[in-house]
C-alpha positions in Angstrom: 5.0 -22.4 -10.5 5.2 -25.6 -8.6 2.9 -25.9 -5.8 4.5 -27.6 -2.5 2.1 -28.2 0.6 5.4 -28.9 2.3 8.7 -27.3 1.8 11.3 -29.6 0.9 13.7 -28.8 4.1 11.5 -28.2 7.4 13.3 -28.2 11.0 10.2 -28.6 12.9 11.0 -29.6 16.4 8.4 -32.1 17.1 10.2 -33.8 20.1 9.7 -30.6 22.2 5.8 -31.1 21.6 5.9 -34.7 22.8 4.6 -34.2 26.3 1.7 -32.2 25.3 0.7 -34.3 22.6 0.8 -37.4 24.7 -1.1 -35.6 27.3 -3.7 -34.7 24.8 -3.7 -38.1 23.6 -4.2 -39.5 27.1 -6.9 -37.1 27.9 -8.7 -38.3 24.6 -8.3 -41.8 25.2 -9.8 -41.8 28.4 -12.9 -39.6 27.2 -13.3 -42.3 24.4 -13.3 -45.0 26.8 -15.8 -43.0 29.0 -17.9 -42.6 26.0 -17.7 -46.1 25.1 -19.3 -46.9 28.5 -21.8 -44.1 28.5 -23.7 -43.4 26.4 -22.5 -46.4 24.6 -21.8 -47.6 21.4 -24.8 -47.6 19.0 -24.7 -51.5 17.8 -26.2 -52.3 14.6 -28.4 -55.5 13.8 -25.1 -57.2 13.1 -24.1 -57.1 17.0 -27.5 -56.7 18.6 -29.8 -58.6 16.5 -32.7 -57.6 15.1 -34.7 -57.2 11.7 -33.5 -55.4 8.7 -36.0 -54.4 5.9 -35.0 -52.6 2.6 -37.9 -50.7 0.8 -38.2 -48.5 -2.3 -41.3 -46.2 -2.6 -42.5 -45.0 -5.9 -41.4 -41.3 -5.0 -39.4 -39.7 -2.6 -39.9 -41.2 1.1 -41.4 -39.1 3.5 -39.0 -40.4 6.7 -40.6 -38.5 9.2 -44.5 -39.7 8.4 -42.8 -43.7 7.9 -41.2 -43.2 11.1 -44.6 -41.9 13.3 -46.3 -44.9 11.6 -44.1 -47.3 12.5 -43.6 -45.9 16.0 -47.1 -46.6 16.5 -46.8 -50.5 16.3 -45.4 -51.0 19.4 -42.4 -52.9 17.9 -39.8 -51.3 20.0 -36.8 -49.5 18.7 -37.4 -48.6 15.0 -34.9 -46.8 12.8 -35.2 -45.4 9.3 -32.5 -44.1 6.9 -32.0 -43.2 3.4 -30.3 -46.0 1.4 -28.7 -44.4 -1.8 -31.5 -42.8 -3.6 -34.5 -40.8 -2.0 -36.7 -43.6 -2.8 -34.5 -46.5 -1.1 -35.4 -46.8 2.8 -33.3 -48.8 5.1 -35.8 -49.8 8.2 -34.2 -51.5 11.8 -36.7 -52.9 13.8 -35.5 -54.4 17.3 -35.6 -58.1 17.7 -39.0 -59.3 18.9 -39.4 -61.5 21.7 -39.8 -65.2 20.7 -39.0 -67.1 17.6 -39.0 -67.0 14.1 -42.5 -66.8 13.8 -42.8 -63.6 16.1 -40.0 -62.3 13.7 -42.0 -62.9 10.5 -45.1 -61.3 12.4 -43.3 -58.0 13.0 -42.3 -58.1 9.4 -46.0 -58.5 8.1 -47.2 -55.7 10.4 -44.7 -53.5 9.2 -45.3 -54.3 5.4 -49.3 -53.5 5.9 -48.7 -50.3 7.4 -46.3 -49.1 4.6 -48.6 -50.6 2.3 -51.6 -48.5 4.0 -49.2 -45.4 4.1 -48.4 -45.2 0.3 -51.3 -47.0 -1.3 -49.5 -50.3 -1.7 -46.6 -49.4 -3.8 -44.1 -50.3 -2.0 -41.2 -52.6 -3.3 -39.7 -54.9 -0.6 -36.0 -55.4 -1.7 -34.5 -57.3 1.0 -35.5 -58.6 4.7 -32.8 -60.2 7.1 -33.2 -61.4 10.5 -30.2 -61.5 12.9 -30.6 -63.9 16.1 -28.7 -63.0 19.4 -26.5 -66.0 19.3 -25.4 -64.9 15.8 -24.8 -61.3 16.9 -22.9 -62.3 19.5 -20.6 -64.2 17.6 -20.0 -61.6 15.0 -19.6 -59.0 18.2 -16.7 -61.7 19.4 -15.0 -62.4 15.9 -15.2 -58.6 15.3 -13.0 -57.6 18.2 -10.8 -60.6 17.9 -10.1 -59.7 14.5 -8.8 -56.1 15.9 -6.8 -57.8 18.6 -5.2 -60.1 16.6 -4.4 -57.7 14.0 -2.6 -55.4 16.7 -0.5 -58.6 18.0 0.3 -59.4 14.3 1.7 -56.0 13.9 3.6 -55.9 16.8 5.4 -59.4 16.1 6.0 -58.0 12.4 7.9 -54.7 13.8 9.6 -56.7 16.4 11.3 -58.7 13.7 11.7 -56.1 11.1 13.4 -53.5 13.3 13.5 -53.9 17.3 11.6 -54.3 20.2 11.4 -50.4 20.7 9.9 -49.9 17.5 7.3 -52.5 18.1 6.0 -50.9 21.3 6.0 -47.5 19.7 4.1 -49.0 16.8 1.7 -50.9 18.8 0.8 -47.9 21.2 0.2 -45.6 18.3 -2.4 -48.2 16.9 -4.0 -48.6 19.8 -4.4 -44.9 20.2 -5.8 -44.9 16.7 -8.4 -47.5 17.6 -9.6 -46.3 20.7 -10.1 -42.7 19.6 -12.1 -44.0 16.5 -14.3 -46.2 18.6 -14.7 -43.3 21.0 -15.8 -40.9 18.2 -18.4 -43.5 17.1 -19.7 -43.4 20.7 -19.8 -39.5 20.7 -21.7 -39.0 17.4 -23.8 -42.1 17.7 -22.9 -43.5 14.4 -23.9 -47.0 13.8 -21.2 -49.6 14.8 -21.6 -52.8 12.4 -19.3 -55.3 10.6 -18.6 -52.3 8.1 -17.2 -50.7 11.0 -14.7 -53.4 12.1 -13.5 -53.3 8.4 -12.7 -49.6 8.5 -10.8 -50.1 11.8 -8.7 -52.9 10.4 -8.1 -50.6 7.4 -7.1 -47.8 9.8 -4.7 -50.1 11.3 -2.9 -51.0 8.0 -2.8 -47.4 7.0 -1.5 -45.8 10.3 1.5 -48.8 10.2 2.5 -48.0 6.7 3.0 -44.3 8.0 4.7 -45.4 10.9 7.0 -47.9 9.0 8.0 -45.4 6.7 9.2 -43.2 9.6 11.1 -46.0 11.6 13.1 -46.8 8.0 14.3 -43.4 8.1 15.1 -43.4 11.9 17.2 -46.5 11.3 19.1 -45.2 8.3 19.8 -41.8 10.2 21.0 -43.9 13.4 23.5 -45.4 11.3 24.5 -42.2 9.3 24.6 -39.6 12.3 26.1 -41.5 15.1 26.6 -38.8 17.5 23.7 -36.7 16.9 21.6 -36.5 20.0 18.4 -38.9 19.7 15.7 -36.3 20.2 17.3 -34.2 17.2 17.7 -37.3 15.2 14.0 -38.3 15.6 13.2 -34.6 14.5 15.6 -34.9 11.4 13.8 -38.2 10.8 10.3 -37.0 10.7 10.9 -33.9 8.9 12.5 -35.8 6.1 9.3 -37.5 5.7 6.9 -35.3 6.4 6.2 -34.3 2.6 5.4 -37.7 2.0 3.3 -38.3 5.1 1.1 -35.3 4.6 0.6 -35.7 0.7 -0.5 -39.3 1.2 -3.0 -38.1 3.9 -4.3 -35.4 1.8 -4.8 -37.2 -1.3 -6.4 -40.0 0.6 -8.8 -37.8 2.6 -10.0 -36.0 -0.9 -11.1 -39.4 -2.1 -12.7 -40.4 1.2 -14.5 -37.0 1.4 -16.0 -37.6 -2.1 -17.2 -41.3 -1.0 -18.4 -39.6 2.5 -20.4 -37.0 0.5 -21.5 -38.8 -2.8 -21.2 -42.4 -2.2 -24.5 -43.1 -0.5 -25.6 -44.1 3.2 -24.2 -47.5 2.6 -20.7 -46.6 3.1 -20.9 -43.5 4.8 -20.1 -45.2 8.5 -16.9 -46.8 6.7 -16.0 -43.8 5.1 -16.1 -41.4 8.0 -14.5 -43.9 10.3 -11.7 -44.0 7.5 -11.6 -40.1 7.3 -11.0 -40.0 11.2 -8.4 -42.8 11.1 -6.4 -40.9 8.6 -6.3 -37.9 10.8 -5.6 -39.5 14.0 -3.2 -42.2 12.2 -1.1 -39.2 10.8 -1.0 -37.3 14.0 -0.1 -40.8 16.2 2.9 -41.6 13.9 4.5 -38.2 14.5 3.5 -37.4 18.1 3.2 -41.0 19.6 4.9 -43.7 17.8 8.2 -41.8 17.0 8.5 -40.0 20.5 8.1 -43.2 22.4 11.5 -44.4 20.6 12.8 -41.6 22.4 11.5 -42.7 25.9 12.8 -46.0 25.2 16.5 -45.1 24.9 16.8 -46.2 20.9 20.3 -44.6 21.1 21.8 -47.5 22.4 20.7 -49.6 19.3 21.8 -47.2 17.0 25.2 -47.4 18.4 25.1 -51.0 17.8 23.4 -51.1 14.4 25.3 -52.9 11.5 26.2 -51.0 8.1 28.3 -48.5 6.5 30.5 -46.2 8.3 28.6 -43.2 9.6 28.8 -39.7 8.1 29.1 -37.3 10.9 27.5 -34.2 9.4 25.3 -31.7 10.5 21.4 -31.7 9.4 21.8 -29.6 6.0 25.4 -28.4 6.7 28.9 -29.3 6.3 30.5 -32.6 7.7 31.5 -32.3 11.5 34.4 -33.8 13.0 34.3 -37.3 14.3 34.4 -37.5 18.1 
């Protein structure tokens, strides 16, 4: 017996749910923007500057004991997390007032405290310093990369289809980016360059899903020229639904494996991708496609070149030409 996640033929009326879906998306977008304002994003060392020290202990690290000891040093914010193995610890320290000498002095203080805590058997694998100027440049470049990617998508869709498709795609992508950043603000995950890479990957994934449905919409506009546009969009989404859900499910299975077993290094990236796949699939169906209806896409279908229309009912027999 063959397993099917979605039947070959579905007749779900997605366009009837568009108003509720758009209101929910608008509410979530507003909440996401509010979360970015307060409590704000948890910027990592890449974007706010500071000191990063990667250490390896002889046995499983006692993070609570290490955190207590380092907080007693008066160095400001100190964050510790497991870094792959239980013996590997990533320590982030707020940037100290002053120049490079003050940063080096802070590292020596940390090393002395850790050596005392674990009898001098700590292995220091990496030490990095990120200054405020570099972090500001990285943040600016990260935001610029996201904005330029959205502009490039708009131009690509505009030339490949029509401007209505471009508007639908870009609104859906902005929706995905805003909700992803808002989720990071809500749960407090660290935002760093890896997060920017994840957002750019989400843009590409969501766009791929959107283009698949848009291609089917364009084909059906030429095929069913007398069909009401809302019904035609429902037909197009239903015809690609199995492909969309199977692609999303297989992607999520791989991402979930990476999230639980891939280690701390890629956990933020993987979480962003998991959330992005979910909202990207949702926005393709309930944001990008309904916008075509709002922008009167039927007029484009009437002008579209191509073969003679096949005036047929969905899953039924031919209907007479008007």
